[in-house]
N, C-alpha and C positions, 0 to 999 in steps of 0.2 A: 391604487398600484398596488401589484402583489409582490411578495416577498419570494425571491427566486432563490437567493444563496444568502448566507450568513457569514460575515467575517468577524473573529474577535481579535483583538490586539490584547495580550496581557492574559496570563492564565492564573491570576491569582484568584482570591476568594470569589469575587463576582464573575471574573471571566471565565473560570471553570465551569462555574454553574451555568451562566448563559449558555456557554458552548454544549452543554450536556443536554440541556432542555431543547434547545434548537436543534440538537441532531436526533435526539428522541422522538421529536415531533416531524421528523423526515426530511428536514431541511438539509441540504449540502452545506457543510459547516467546514471553515478553514480558521484554524488558529495560529496566531504568531506569537512566538514567545522567544525572548533572548536567553533566558534560563534553561538549560537543557533539563536540569533535574525536576523543574516543574513539569516539563513534557512527559518525562518517563514516568512520573506518578499516574499519568492516565487521566 
């Protein structure tokens, strides 16, 4: 089974790293986070 999209729930220490690596690898990546401050950090 091939990975088509990546979804990350939570943008803490691990979630942000997973989202960054998957996006840099070329996967369409969606991040869901309840805390707007964490999302604003990028």
